[in-house]
C-alpha angles and dihedrals in degrees: 000000000000117000115260118266094247090059094044091053089059096043094047111090115242109259126240094013109152119218114244098225093184089056091048092054092044092052092050094049097042095050100037099043096063090051091052091049091047093053091045090054093041089243104114092159090057091050091050092053092050089050090051089055089048090051090057090051093049092051092047096048098097105124128095103210112077096225089054089049089056089056094043093052107028102042096050089049090063091054090044090055090049090050095051089047092053091046092050091051093054096040111133095007095116110203090016088064090048092054094043095049091046090056091046088051090055092051092043093051094049091047091053091066094061101072147297099295093042090048093055090043091053091047093053092043091059098036094052092043088055092048092047091050093047105041130051109250130203115268142274101054096246096058098079095047090048094050094048091049090050089054092052092047089050090058090046091052092051090048094053096049090091094046096100089056099040107022095127101025102091095052094044093047090049092054091046090051089053090056090050090050090051090050089054089048093054091046090053095048110126093021136094090253092068097091094054092047092050091054089051090052092051092051092046092050091049092051094046095047091047091053097042097043092047089060093038093057088074107021105038111133093017103061112063091187092056093046090050092052090050091051091049091051094047095053092057089067095079089053090053089048092050095052096075090050089060096040099051089055090049091237120160115218121222114261090245091072099057088040090055091051090051089052088054089053090056090047091053094048093047093040093233123183135189135070115334118234112213126174106186132164117250113267117243105189140034090261095051090044088056091053092046094049094046093047095050092048091049091051091055094050095043092055095041110109101205116024115195105264090208094054102050109130100222105201094198098045129253113295116241124244117277096258092052092048092050092051091046093049091048092050092048092050095047092050097039118105091201091055093051092046093052093042092051092046092052092043090051093052094045091047091051092047093051094042092050093051090046092055097039119049102242114168113239090356095182088093091071092059091042089056091049091052096049095045097045097049103129104220099055099078134248115021092207096052091041089057091051093043090047089057092048093045093047091051090051091047091051090052087058095042098046098071090041093054092041099046106027114074119217107269141060093342087070090069099065089039089055090049089060098039094047091052090059093062100071091031094057102029093079090053094067146290096283090052092049091051091049090052098045097044098070091044092054092045092051092050091045090052090058089056102043104018097220095135118182091000088075094069105073097038090052092055092049090047090052091052091049092049092048091049091052091051094048093052106031099025101037118018095042092053112064092194088067096059100032123087107256096189095097102061093042091049089049090054090052091051091050089051089052089055089054090047091053090051090051095043097050101033108165115250098015147041095248128220106317094196090053090049091053092048090049092050092049090050090053093051091047090051090050089051088056089049090053091050091050090048091053090047091052092051089063091058119098119251136323093025095050094048092048091050091054089060091063095058098090090051092050089055092045092054091050089053090052090057091049092049093049091049092047091052092052091049092051091052090050089056103046110294115129119261114259117247114265091237091058091049091049092051092052090050091050092051091049093051091048089050091052092050091046092054091051093048099047129072090178121053110240124190116236120171116228128192116200114199120225147100109313089213095042127115092256095050095100090045092052090050092052092047091050090049091052091047088052089058101045131013134140115284112260 
């Protein structure tokens, strides 16, 4: 009689998630203050609309760096204002509203595949269009968009109040944390803890590069502090590259080396300058020489006050100007099958929700389409479990909202109630999707009550609307789309293996050392792809059987492919520091086996063991790489 594991994983709060008390205070102030002003001016509907805009800003404020927070809050507000305007224009038009919202759903879904900011923008575009088409808004048509934008800008203003005190702290702390993660990686080399530490380094590097490059896109060449942080982040890459060379040989590094990297982390966080003081043991192998060389170079760059802004080796490539990136993103979306599939899936569900509520008299039917939008958002994990968790979270939220709507009269008492309810949103959002739904539901119901004055009678219809929306998503947005309920780990993992084969060809190019910067970029792309594979794997585990059980079978292969990348990197590092180049025939054979592995992963739904023997020198530089490829081939190969 116990609930299934996939459901328990969603209902269990995420462990060790700290509460962002600043966000809690900001949410309370930004949502309650507009209500107080609205009651003071005898315009409660205006106050409710400003609070709705503030709610969008609170949900979108997820970044650490302040310039990224500006993007995450301000840009989506513009699309939210456009959405409420479109919804207001089609309010009460019946089938005209169905057609308009279906088209908005298509655009919103395609936008959501571009990136984080575009995803939130697409979400607010559709959500506000649904609200505008379902609730009567103040006239003229421009009042509601203006009020929602004011609410979002109010949240942005509160967010930026601490900027003068903390404007550089998030980026610097992120880079320092990356150095600490690398220190832990080096300390774990040669032990069973290495794999976990390497994953932490990959995540830390992704976070740091995202923060630094977001700032760099606008300020590169003009902000010495930002250029210095980028240089400090770049020089940690050789240390990351050297770690696999030590680990595959099961060498343990002296404690002085991780301690020196931790000292560099402190120097980064405190922005120290001057001459570095390193006391390191003498290296005794190509792998330890690689660590020693990378560490000494990193110490010089970390303590250098003014790195040359025209000589920063950007491992990820210089970002293009904004106009070029917009055109590139638009082109990618228009010619992407995945974007069209998701856009059409969302448009189908929104169209069905609006058509159903047009044919069947459902009071305040906008909640059905709102449920569809929240559940079907692509970057929140399993659609099936989100539908179930949405129902559970909505029920919990209604339990909170029912006594509030029944006992609290419309008026000034709504202000202290909103102070408490708004504080729950950032406090519970980090705990999981069901908790976020339970926190947002009573806030939306309270704001809706100020617009339509239905009071306690809102509770039961909202729960029924949520069930209808979840049912539409499960049928039209899940069961009808096989890609939703099939494990997608395999094809993405196959792409990563094919990229590894290309990386081996680039790293051991006959007759030359190849382009080192291109090798580093290729390796970072592979690790990013593997991070996506891990995320997809974790998403699939939350699906009910048989999807969840099939996903679990891929886990050994995911680990094996990550070890292949480490072994290839370690081999290249050893060659850079004195080991002989591998014969071209041996390199070609490894490439062939990797490409066969990639094709086998694509061709097989069931993992079949096939033993593979790779010829070559057992003491050669590619020996560990051959062993890892053979191990992966033993886990998954095409069926004979």
